[in-house]
C-alpha positions in Angstrom: -122.1 -148.5 4.2 -120.4 -150.5 1.4 -121.1 -154.2 1.2 -118.8 -156.1 -1.0 -119.7 -159.6 -2.3 -117.1 -161.8 -3.9 -118.5 -162.3 -7.4 -115.6 -164.6 -8.4 -117.2 -167.6 -6.7 -119.5 -168.3 -9.6 -119.7 -166.9 -13.1 -123.5 -167.0 -12.9 -123.6 -164.9 -9.8 -125.0 -161.4 -10.3 -125.1 -158.3 -8.1 -126.8 -155.0 -8.2 -126.0 -151.8 -6.3 -128.7 -150.0 -4.2 -127.8 -146.4 -5.1 -130.8 -144.5 -3.8 -131.5 -142.2 -0.9 -134.2 -139.7 0.2 -134.0 -136.1 1.4 -137.0 -134.5 3.1 -137.5 -130.7 3.5 -139.9 -130.1 6.4 -141.4 -126.8 7.1 -140.3 -126.9 10.8 -138.9 -129.2 13.5 -141.0 -128.1 16.4 -144.8 -128.3 16.4 -147.7 -127.5 18.7 -150.8 -129.7 18.6 -153.1 -128.4 15.9 -150.3 -127.3 13.5 -149.4 -129.1 10.3 -146.2 -130.8 9.3 -145.5 -130.1 5.6 -142.9 -131.9 3.7 -141.3 -132.4 0.3 -139.6 -135.7 -0.6 -136.6 -135.8 -3.0 -135.6 -139.2 -4.2 -131.9 -139.1 -5.2 -129.0 -141.3 -6.1 -127.0 -141.8 -3.0 -123.6 -141.2 -4.7 -124.1 -138.0 -6.7 -127.5 -136.7 -5.5 -128.9 -136.6 -9.0 -132.6 -137.6 -9.3 -133.2 -141.3 -9.0 -135.4 -142.8 -11.6 -135.7 -146.2 -9.8 -138.5 -145.8 -7.3 -141.9 -144.3 -8.1 -143.2 -144.5 -4.5 -141.7 -143.2 -1.2 -142.8 -143.5 2.4 -142.8 -141.1 5.3 -143.2 -142.1 8.9 -143.2 -140.4 12.3 -141.8 -142.4 15.2 -142.4 -141.6 18.8 -139.6 -142.2 21.4 -140.8 -145.8 22.0 -139.9 -146.4 18.3 -143.6 -146.9 17.4 -144.9 -145.5 14.1 -147.7 -142.9 14.8 -148.3 -142.2 11.2 -147.2 -143.5 7.8 -147.9 -142.1 4.4 -147.3 -143.3 0.9 -146.1 -140.6 -1.5 -146.3 -140.9 -5.3 -143.0 -139.7 -6.9 -143.3 -137.7 -10.0 -140.0 -137.0 -11.7 -138.3 -138.2 -8.5 -140.3 -135.8 -6.2 -143.3 -136.0 -4.0 -145.1 -134.0 -1.3 -147.4 -134.5 1.7 -148.5 -133.2 5.1 -149.6 -134.4 8.5 -151.9 -132.6 10.9 -150.6 -132.9 14.4 -153.5 -134.3 16.5 -154.1 -133.7 20.2 -153.7 -137.5 20.7 -149.9 -137.2 20.3 -148.1 -136.7 23.6 -145.5 -134.1 24.2 -142.1 -135.4 23.4 -139.4 -136.2 20.9 -140.2 -137.8 17.5 -138.3 -138.8 14.4 -139.4 -138.2 10.8 -138.3 -141.2 8.7 -138.2 -141.2 4.9 -137.4 -144.1 2.6 -138.3 -146.1 -0.5 -138.8 -149.9 -0.6 -135.5 -150.2 -2.5 -133.7 -148.4 0.4 -134.9 -151.1 2.9 -132.1 -153.3 1.5 -129.7 -150.9 3.3 -129.1 -150.5 7.0 -131.8 -148.7 8.9 -129.3 -146.0 9.8 -129.2 -144.9 6.1 -132.9 -144.0 6.0 -133.5 -140.3 6.2 -134.0 -139.2 9.8 -135.1 -135.8 11.1 -135.6 -135.0 14.8 -139.0 -133.5 15.6 -140.3 -131.9 18.8 -144.1 -132.0 19.5 -145.7 -130.0 22.4 -149.2 -130.9 23.4 -150.5 -128.0 25.6 -154.0 -129.5 26.0 -153.0 -132.3 28.4 -152.4 -131.0 31.9 -150.8 -134.2 33.0 -148.0 -133.7 30.5 -146.8 -130.4 32.1 -143.7 -132.1 33.5 -143.0 -133.8 30.1 -143.2 -130.4 28.3 -140.8 -128.9 30.7 -138.3 -131.6 29.9 -138.8 -131.5 26.2 -135.7 -132.1 24.1 -134.2 -128.7 23.3 -131.1 -128.4 21.2 -131.4 -124.8 20.1 -132.5 -123.3 16.8 -130.1 -123.9 14.0 -128.2 -120.7 13.3 -126.6 -122.1 10.2 -126.2 -119.4 7.6 -127.5 -120.5 4.2 -126.3 -118.6 1.2 -125.6 -119.4 -2.4 -124.1 -117.0 -4.9 -125.9 -118.7 -7.8 -129.4 -118.6 -6.3 -130.7 -115.4 -4.8 -133.9 -114.6 -2.9 -134.8 -111.1 -4.1 -137.2 -109.2 -1.9 -138.7 -105.8 -2.6 -137.8 -104.9 1.1 -137.0 -106.5 4.4 -139.6 -105.0 6.7 -143.4 -105.3 6.2 -146.6 -104.7 8.0 -149.5 -107.0 8.7 -151.4 -108.4 5.7 -148.9 -106.8 3.2 -147.7 -108.4 0.0 -144.1 -109.8 0.1 -142.9 -109.7 -3.5 -140.4 -112.5 -3.6 -138.4 -113.5 -6.7 -135.9 -116.3 -6.9 -133.2 -115.5 -9.4 -130.3 -117.4 -10.8 -127.8 -116.4 -13.5 -126.6 -119.9 -13.9 -128.6 -122.3 -16.1 -127.3 -125.2 -14.1 -129.2 -124.0 -11.1 -132.3 -122.9 -13.1 -132.7 -126.5 -14.2 -133.7 -128.0 -10.8 -136.7 -128.5 -8.4 -137.0 -126.8 -5.1 -139.3 -126.3 -2.1 -140.0 -123.0 -0.4 -141.2 -122.4 3.2 -141.9 -119.1 5.0 -142.4 -119.5 8.7 -142.3 -117.5 11.9 -139.3 -117.8 14.2 -139.6 -117.8 18.0 -137.6 -118.7 21.0 -139.0 -122.2 21.4 -136.0 -124.6 21.0 -136.0 -126.5 17.7 -134.1 -129.4 16.3 -131.5 -128.6 13.6 -133.2 -128.6 10.2 -131.1 -130.7 7.8 -130.3 -128.6 4.8 -129.9 -130.0 1.3 -126.2 -128.8 1.4 -125.5 -130.6 4.7 -127.3 -133.7 3.5 -125.3 -133.8 0.3 -122.0 -133.4 2.1 -122.5 -136.7 3.9 -120.6 -139.3 2.0 -122.9 -142.2 0.9 -122.1 -145.4 -0.8 -124.3 -147.9 -2.6 -125.0 -151.3 -1.1 -124.3 -154.2 -3.3 -126.9 -157.0 -3.3 -126.5 -160.6 -4.4 -129.4 -161.2 -6.8 -129.2 -165.0 -6.3 -130.4 -164.5 -2.7 -133.9 -163.4 -3.8 -135.6 -164.0 -0.4 -133.6 -161.3 1.2 -134.0 -158.6 -1.4 -136.9 -156.1 -1.2 -137.9 -155.2 -4.7 -138.0 -151.6 -5.8 -141.3 -150.1 -7.0 -140.0 -149.4 -10.5 -143.2 -148.9 -12.3 -145.4 -147.6 -9.5 -147.2 -149.0 -6.5 -146.4 -152.7 -6.0 -149.0 -155.1 -4.5 -148.0 -158.7 -3.9 -149.3 -161.8 -2.4 -149.5 -165.6 -2.5 -152.0 -168.4 -3.1 -152.0 -171.8 -1.4 -153.9 -174.9 -2.3 -156.2 -176.1 0.5 -155.4 -179.8 -0.2 -151.7 -179.0 -0.8 -151.8 -180.9 -4.1 -153.6 -178.7 -6.6 -151.2 -176.7 -8.8 -150.4 -173.2 -7.7 -148.3 -172.2 -10.7 -149.4 -170.2 -13.7 -152.8 -169.3 -12.3 -154.5 -166.0 -13.1 -154.9 -163.4 -10.3 -157.1 -160.3 -10.9 -156.7 -156.9 -9.3 -159.6 -154.5 -9.3 -159.3 -150.9 -8.2 -162.9 -149.6 -8.9 -164.1 -146.0 -9.1 -164.5 -143.2 -11.5 -161.0 -143.9 -12.9 -160.3 -147.6 -12.3 -157.7 -150.2 -12.9 -158.0 -153.9 -13.7 -154.9 -156.1 -14.1 -154.2 -159.8 -14.4 -151.0 -161.6 -13.5 -149.9 -165.2 -13.3 -148.5 -166.9 -10.2 -145.0 -168.3 -10.1 -143.9 -171.8 -9.1 -144.4 -170.9 -5.4 -147.8 -169.4 -5.9 -146.5 -165.8 -5.5 -147.9 -162.9 -7.6 -146.9 -159.2 -8.0 -149.0 -156.3 -9.4 -147.3 -153.1 -10.6 -149.8 -150.3 -10.6 -148.3 -147.7 -12.9 -150.9 -145.0 -12.3 -152.0 -143.4 -9.1 -155.3 -144.5 -7.6 -156.4 -143.0 -4.3 -159.4 -145.3 -3.5 -159.1 -147.7 -0.7 -161.6 -150.1 -2.3 -159.3 -152.8 -3.7 -160.3 -156.4 -4.5 -157.8 -159.2 -5.4 -159.1 -162.6 -6.5 -158.2 -165.8 -8.2 -159.7 -166.2 -11.7 -160.3 -169.9 -12.0 -163.2 -172.4 -12.0 -161.7 -174.1 -8.9 -161.0 -170.9 -7.1 -162.7 -172.1 -3.9 -159.9 -174.7 -3.6 -157.4 -172.0 -2.8 -156.5 -169.5 -0.1 -155.3 -166.1 -1.2 -153.3 -163.7 1.0 -151.8 -160.3 0.3 -148.4 -159.5 1.7 -148.0 -156.8 4.3 -145.6 -154.0 3.9 -141.9 -154.9 4.6 -141.2 -154.7 8.4 -138.6 -152.3 9.5 -136.5 -152.9 12.6 -136.4 -149.5 14.3 -134.7 -150.9 17.4 -131.4 -149.3 16.5 -132.9 -145.8 16.0 -131.5 -143.6 18.7 -133.3 -140.6 20.4 -131.3 -137.9 22.1 -131.8 -137.4 25.8 -134.2 -134.7 26.9 -132.9 -131.4 28.1 -134.6 -128.8 30.2 -137.0 -126.4 28.6 -136.8 -123.0 30.2 -139.9 -121.3 31.7 -139.3 -118.4 29.4 -140.5 -120.5 26.5 -144.0 -120.9 27.9 -145.3 -117.5 26.6 -144.2 -118.5 23.0 -145.9 -121.9 23.4 -149.1 -120.1 24.5 -149.0 -117.9 21.5 -148.4 -120.8 19.1 -151.3 -122.7 20.7 -153.7 -119.8 20.4 -152.6 -119.2 16.8 -153.3 -122.9 15.8 -156.7 -122.8 17.5 -157.8 -119.7 15.7 -156.5 -121.0 12.4 -158.3 -124.3 12.8 -161.5 -122.5 13.8 -161.5 -120.8 10.4 -160.1 -123.8 8.6 -163.1 -123.9 6.3 -162.2 -120.4 5.0 -158.6 -121.3 4.3 -158.8 -125.0 3.3 -156.2 -126.4 1.0 -157.4 -127.9 -2.3 -156.7 -131.4 -3.4 -155.3 -131.3 -6.9 -157.7 -132.8 -9.3 -156.4 -136.1 -10.5 -156.4 -136.3 -14.3 -159.3 -138.4 -15.6 -158.0 -141.6 -17.1 -159.6 -143.5 -19.9 -160.4 -147.2 -19.2 -157.7 -149.6 -20.3 -159.9 -151.0 -23.1 -160.5 -147.6 -24.8 -161.1 -146.7 -27.6 -162.3 -150.2 -28.7 -165.7 -150.6 -27.0 -169.2 -150.1 -28.5 -171.1 -147.9 -26.1 -174.8 -147.9 -25.0 -175.9 -144.9 -23.0 -179.0 -146.4 -21.4 -180.9 -143.1 -21.2 -180.9 -143.1 -25.0 -183.2 -146.1 -24.9 -186.3 -147.3 -23.1 -185.3 -148.0 -19.6 -185.7 -151.5 -18.1 -185.2 -152.5 -14.5 -183.7 -155.9 -14.9 -180.5 -157.2 -16.5 -182.5 -159.8 -18.5 -184.8 -157.1 -20.0 -181.9 -154.8 -20.7 -179.8 -157.4 -22.6 -182.9 -158.6 -24.5 -184.2 -155.3 -25.6 -181.2 -152.9 -25.7 -177.7 -154.5 -25.5 -178.6 -157.4 -27.7 -175.0 -158.6 -28.2 -175.0 -159.8 -24.6 -176.5 -163.1 -23.6 -176.3 -165.2 -20.4 -175.7 -168.8 -19.5 -176.3 -170.6 -16.2 -173.8 -173.0 -14.9 -174.5 -174.7 -11.6 -175.4 -171.8 -9.3 -173.5 -169.2 -11.3 -174.6 -166.8 -14.0 -172.1 -166.0 -16.8 -172.4 -163.3 -19.4 -171.2 -163.7 -23.0 -171.1 -161.5 -26.0 -172.2 -162.6 -29.5 -171.7 -161.3 -33.0 -173.1 -163.3 -35.9 -170.2 -162.2 -38.0 -167.8 -163.9 -35.7 -167.7 -167.7 -35.9 -167.2 -170.0 -34.1 -168.1 -168.5 -30.7 -165.6 -168.9 -28.0 -166.5 -171.1 -25.0 -165.1 -168.7 -22.3 -167.4 -166.1 -20.7 -166.7 -162.4 -21.2 -164.7 -160.2 -18.9 -167.4 -158.4 -16.9 -166.6 -155.2 -14.9 -168.9 -153.0 -12.9 -167.4 -149.6 -12.2 -164.1 -151.4 -12.8 -164.8 -154.2 -10.3 -164.3 -157.7 -11.8 -167.2 -160.1 -11.4 -166.2 -163.7 -11.7 -169.9 -164.7 -11.9 -172.6 -162.2 -12.5 -175.3 -163.3 -10.0 -175.0 -159.9 -8.3 -176.4 -158.3 -11.5 -179.5 -160.5 -11.7 -181.4 -158.5 -9.1 -179.5 -155.2 -9.5 -181.6 -152.3 -10.6 -180.4 -151.4 -14.1 -181.9 -147.9 -13.7 -178.7 -147.2 -11.6 -176.6 -148.0 -14.6 -175.4 -145.1 -16.8 -173.9 -147.0 -19.7 -172.8 -150.4 -20.9 -169.7 -150.9 -23.1 -168.7 -154.1 -24.9 -166.1 -155.6 -27.1 -166.8 -158.7 -29.1 -164.1 -161.3 -29.8 -161.1 -162.6 -27.9 -159.8 -160.0 -25.5 -156.6 -160.3 -23.5 -155.7 -158.7 -20.1 -152.1 -159.6 -19.4 -151.9 -163.3 -20.4 -155.5 -164.1 -19.6 -158.0 -164.3 -22.5 -161.7 -163.6 -22.3 -164.5 -164.0 -24.8 -165.1 -160.3 -25.1 -165.5 -157.6 -22.6 -168.6 -156.1 -20.9 -168.3 -153.0 -18.7 -171.2 -151.5 -16.7 -170.8 -148.0 -15.3 -173.2 -146.8 -12.6 -174.2 -143.2 -12.1 -172.6 -143.1 -8.6 -169.7 -145.5 -9.2 -170.5 -147.2 -6.0 -171.4 -150.8 -7.0 -170.8 -153.4 -4.2 -170.3 -157.1 -4.9 -171.5 -159.8 -2.5 -169.0 -162.3 -3.7 -166.9 -163.8 -0.9 -164.6 -166.7 -0.5 -161.1 -167.7 0.5 -159.8 -166.8 -2.9 -161.2 -163.2 -2.8 -159.7 -160.6 -0.5 -160.4 -156.9 0.1 -157.1 -155.9 1.7 -156.4 -152.7 3.6 -153.5 -151.3 1.6 -151.9 -147.9 2.4 -153.1 -145.5 -0.2 -151.0 -142.6 -1.7 -151.6 -139.2 -0.2 -153.5 -136.9 -2.6 -151.4 -134.0 -4.0 -152.6 -130.7 -2.7 -152.6 -127.1 -3.8 -151.8 -125.3 -0.6 -154.0 -122.4 0.3 -152.6 -118.9 -0.4 -154.3 -116.1 1.4 -154.8 -113.1 -0.9 -155.4 -109.5 0.3 -155.3 -107.9 -3.1 -158.8 -106.7 -2.3 -158.6 -105.1 1.1 -162.2 -106.0 1.9 -161.5 -109.7 1.3 -161.4 -111.7 4.6 -161.4 -108.4 6.5 -163.3 -109.8 9.4 -161.5 -113.2 9.4 -158.5 -113.3 11.8 -155.2 -114.3 10.3 -152.9 -116.0 12.8 -150.7 -117.9 10.3 -147.3 -118.9 11.6 -146.7 -120.6 8.2 -147.1 -117.8 5.7 -146.3 -119.8 2.6 -145.4 -123.3 1.4 -144.7 -124.2 -2.1 -143.3 -127.8 -2.5 -142.8 -127.5 -6.3 -140.7 -124.4 -7.1 -139.1 -124.5 -10.5 -136.9 -121.6 -11.5 -137.4 -122.2 -15.2 -141.1 -121.7 -14.9 -143.4 -119.1 -13.4 -143.6 -120.7 -10.0 -145.6 -118.8 -7.4 -143.3 -117.3 -4.7 -145.0 -114.1 -3.5 -147.2 -114.2 -0.4 -149.0 -112.0 2.1 -148.0 -111.5 5.8 -150.5 -112.4 8.5 -151.7 -110.6 11.7 -148.7 -111.9 13.6 -145.6 -109.8 14.0 -142.0 -110.9 14.4 -139.2 -112.5 12.4 -140.1 -114.9 9.6 -137.7 -117.2 7.8 -137.8 -117.7 4.1 -136.1 -121.0 3.3 -135.4 -122.6 -0.1 -134.2 -126.1 -0.4 -133.6 -128.4 -3.4 -131.3 -130.0 -5.9 -130.4 -129.3 -9.5 -130.7 -132.0 -12.1 -126.9 -132.4 -11.9 -127.1 -133.1 -8.2 -125.9 -129.7 -6.8 -127.7 -129.0 -3.5 -129.3 -125.6 -2.9 -130.0 -124.2 0.6 -130.8 -120.5 0.8 -132.6 -118.5 3.6 -133.5 -114.9 4.3 -135.3 -113.3 7.2 -138.0 -110.6 7.0 -139.5 -108.6 9.8 -143.3 -108.0 10.2 -144.3 -105.1 12.3 -147.8 -104.3 13.7 -149.1 -101.5 11.6 -151.0 -100.0 14.6 -147.8 -99.8 16.5 -146.1 -97.6 13.9 
């Protein structure tokens, strides 16, 4: 859809085009309860399908046929790509669903332009849904042939036995195709009706135009997450007369790797944080930094609401009785695999440790290097002597002092505990300092954003689990959807025949690699399972120049005992 706005009405009028779209490669379109939906997200320019460098976060939702969201995930985009998964629980009913993909920036476009993929889910564990299962939407498996002369899936052979290595190599003689990012799925085919999988080639063939927005109409524009995750909110004065402009708002994301940011409110009391690094913890605290903080109410904005009322679901078609045997096989396979899940668990990719924002400036005290004291007062008197405290009304404030710096600044220090900002330090008075691993400090004026502090003091506990008792209308601990951790998906290895010999292998999904790069040594070989039948190898993706790639090959797996 192309929206044209007359820009000749005013010379000051400005417009911007929303030239962004999302493509999702899912490992399947029909699932049985207990299976896992795997997906790769490609964030692209709508016009030429080259990588979009606008949004750094994408969202994936699954809608049921009442247009209610049954799950929603936040996906961090690295180089315009992201990945995730969703375990299909037994709480989901048999029926038709839609997988929706988008970025915040795309929400300025009609909902029809969000990525949509039809999904079937069969729940064989609820006997009262037998009739529903027999009327499940069935459109037939997509028989679309996917070939590309520039990218070839090279196999050592086409027929294999159980638990045999499939030596797969992805080759391209054209450098334009080597320079791209792809996702690879290997999954068993059966006669259960499946929705048509949208290939990258078919997706790219659909003509798409940018939507032009009027920047003067700010209230109707949903801002893109340009630098990373965006968290916004608003403060209001309880008496409706205190100023709400240019006040400091602090964001704490505590933990082993933590974030602390300060921004100012605008003339309407609005504030926006841009979190440029990925933090998975759900423990988030946002608070007003001001002596009169109790005179204000602080609220965090909810995610933009999406009107899914115009999303259409196809009418159900009959599901033949002949599919029941395949459903039974799929159900048994998922139960066996889940029973041995602890032996085949995926690994969460270890997030890189991030230095605190104030490194490498602080002076460090490892408290085990000194005589240990239980209280804060003893510790700052005997060990961390640059710190001193002042009592003001019912609040305790910590300061840092250096005789070489004069005059001393009147403001208190920025005090963090495991990355959590403490506006007053009463919580530390009775806290057992033997739980503290180290204390770091910086003397002199220190700025975070536009807010200045008289130095910095950071306490790090051994368990990184400090909890503050501070409450009030200007302090909120919002429930904000967190990014899904990146995973390294389990790869069964039978290189040593004795490995896992007694563990059954009922994998329908033989392999999933959401990050295949032809110019690197990406892992593409895999082992077959104990299941026999036809398996589809499917490669999807885009080159950096926007050329879509969709290639698939089938292999046969035969029971070794039957030969």
